[in-house]
C-alpha positions, 0 to 999 in steps of 0.5 A: 149969863152967856156961854160960848163953846168953841174948839180948843186951841193947840196952844191951850192943851199944855195949860189944860194938862198942867192943870190936872198934872199939878193938881192936889191928889185930894182935888182929883179924887174929888172931881172923880179923876183917875190918878192912874190915867194922868200923864206923868210929867218927867223930863224925858216927856217934857223934852220930847214934847218940846222937840216935837213942836220944833 
C-alpha cells in the first residue's frame, strides 16, 4: 500500500469540519473527541462563513 501526504486544500476544510459536526456522539466519544470543543453549526456561523468567502 502506498501512502501519500500532502497539505490540506482550503476546499476540504468544510468537508472535514462537517464530518465531525454531523457525527454521532457515541462515535465521537469512541475516537476520543471532546464534544465540547467541536464548533457549533448554527445558522449565524454558516452565514458568516459564506460571507467571509465572498
